[in-house]
C-alpha positions in Angstrom: 0.0 0.0 0.0 1.4 3.4 -0.9 2.4 5.5 2.1 0.1 8.4 1.1 -2.9 6.2 1.1 -2.4 5.6 4.9 -2.8 9.3 5.6 -6.1 11.0 6.5 -4.4 14.3 6.5 -1.3 15.2 4.5 1.5 15.9 7.0 3.0 19.2 6.3 5.5 21.7 7.5 4.5 23.1 10.9 6.6 26.2 11.4 8.1 27.2 14.7 7.6 30.8 15.7 11.0 32.1 16.9 10.8 34.7 19.6 13.2 36.6 21.9 12.9 34.0 24.6 14.4 31.3 22.5 18.1 30.6 22.4 19.5 31.7 19.1 22.9 31.2 17.7 24.4 34.1 15.8 26.6 31.9 13.8 28.0 29.1 16.1 25.8 27.6 18.7 25.9 29.1 22.2 25.5 25.7 23.9 29.2 25.1 24.2 30.8 25.0 20.7 33.0 22.0 21.2 33.8 20.3 17.9 32.7 16.7 18.1 33.0 15.8 14.4 35.6 17.9 12.7 34.3 17.3 9.2 30.7 17.7 10.2 29.8 14.3 8.8 27.8 12.2 11.3 27.3 9.0 9.2 29.4 6.8 11.5 27.1 7.6 14.4 23.7 7.1 12.8 21.1 5.0 14.6 19.3 2.1 13.0 16.4 3.3 10.8 12.9 3.4 12.2 9.7 3.5 10.2 7.4 6.3 11.2 4.3 4.3 10.1 3.0 0.8 10.3 0.4 -1.0 8.3 -2.4 1.0 9.9 -1.3 4.6 10.5 1.2 7.2 9.8 2.4 8.6 13.2 2.5 12.3 12.1 5.5 12.4 14.4 8.4 13.1 12.0 9.6 16.0 14.2 9.7 13.6 17.2 11.6 11.0 15.3 14.0 13.6 14.0 14.6 14.8 17.6 15.2 11.3 19.1 17.5 10.5 16.1 19.6 13.5 17.0 20.0 12.4 20.6 20.7 8.8 19.6 23.5 10.1 17.3 25.0 12.2 20.1 24.9 9.2 22.5 26.7 7.1 20.0 29.4 9.8 19.5 29.8 10.9 23.1 29.3 7.7 25.0 29.6 4.9 22.3 26.1 3.8 23.3 23.5 2.6 20.9 20.3 4.1 22.3 16.8 3.8 20.9 14.6 6.5 22.6 10.8 6.3 22.4 9.5 8.5 19.6 5.9 7.9 20.9 7.0 9.4 24.3 8.3 12.5 22.6 5.1 13.0 20.5 2.8 12.3 23.5 4.6 14.7 25.8 4.9 17.4 23.1 1.2 17.3 22.3 1.8 16.2 18.7 -1.2 15.6 16.6 -2.0 15.5 12.9 -0.6 17.1 10.8 2.5 17.2 13.1 4.3 19.5 15.4 7.0 22.2 15.3 10.6 21.7 16.3 10.7 24.2 19.2 7.7 22.6 20.9 9.2 19.1 20.5 12.6 20.1 21.8 11.2 22.0 24.7 9.2 19.0 25.7 12.3 16.8 25.7 14.0 19.5 27.8 11.2 19.4 30.3 10.1 15.7 30.2 13.3 13.9 29.3 13.5 10.8 27.1 12.7 7.1 27.8 13.7 3.9 26.0 11.7 2.7 23.0 11.0 -0.6 24.9 9.1 1.4 27.5 6.6 2.8 24.9 7.1 1.1 21.6 5.5 1.6 18.2 4.5 -1.7 16.6 1.7 -3.3 14.7 -0.5 -3.4 17.8 -0.9 0.4 17.4 -3.8 0.9 15.0 -4.9 4.5 15.5 -3.3 7.9 16.0 -5.0 8.0 19.4 -3.2 4.9 20.4 0.1 6.2 19.1 -0.2 9.4 21.2 -1.3 7.6 24.3 -1.8 6.7 27.0 -3.1 10.0 28.3 -2.2 10.9 30.9 1.2 9.2 30.7 1.7 6.6 33.4 3.6 7.8 36.5 6.3 5.1 35.9 7.1 6.5 32.4 7.1 10.1 33.8 9.6 9.0 36.5 11.8 7.5 33.8 11.8 10.7 31.8 12.7 12.7 34.9 15.5 10.2 35.7 16.9 10.9 32.3 16.9 14.7 33.2 18.7 14.0 36.4 21.6 12.6 34.4 21.5 14.7 31.2 20.6 18.3 30.3 19.1 18.5 26.9 19.4 21.9 25.3 18.7 23.4 21.9 19.0 26.7 20.1 18.2 28.0 16.7 21.0 28.1 14.1 21.2 30.5 11.2 20.3 28.7 7.9 23.0 30.2 5.8 25.5 27.7 4.4 28.5 28.7 6.6 26.5 28.5 9.8 25.1 25.1 9.0 28.5 23.8 8.1 30.1 25.2 11.2 27.4 23.9 13.5 27.5 20.4 12.0 30.9 20.1 13.6 29.2 20.6 17.0 26.0 18.6 16.7 23.6 16.9 14.3 21.1 19.5 13.1 17.4 19.1 12.7 15.8 20.8 9.7 12.0 21.0 9.0 10.8 20.6 5.5 7.5 20.4 3.6 6.6 16.9 2.4 4.1 14.8 0.6 2.8 17.2 -2.1 2.7 15.4 -5.5 2.1 16.8 -9.0 0.0 15.3 -11.7 3.1 13.4 -13.0 3.6 11.7 -9.6 6.6 13.8 -8.6 6.9 15.1 -5.0 7.4 18.9 -4.7 7.5 21.7 -2.2 4.7 24.2 -2.9 
């Protein structure tokens, strides 16, 4: 079955509104610009791929998957640990819902609620609805405690990076970067495009 046929709504770009309270880099990130990968190429640290849909639903959680992938990459680089964080947890705590979520909301949720392992809240074929994916609501106390335990050990942070070529290349030495894009628009010839 074609991916698009699984969608009730076409997931789209959900822009973040950047305001003066957000951390913003004026070139190089302010979060401690320590070069971790000198050439900015993170391929050696990529996590195993995960599908953002199953045979029943699309998760509408691409921003959550992108965020957890970034943390998994950092854990591999910094601690040589292969982590698999729960993408459902991130979407649930960030209030994600079709057609998706914005990057700032997702990263703020991780900063406030932490991360838990995929095995604690997995995405599998037993999940048949978007309501099930973004549940249970409210989250069980045990999972909330695990998220807070993560925060007692790690301090997730994020800031906005300028999107000019040099800023992107400089900041890729410091961290994997998350970029939001428009997806799933197709023309009459079957080609995907950005409107």
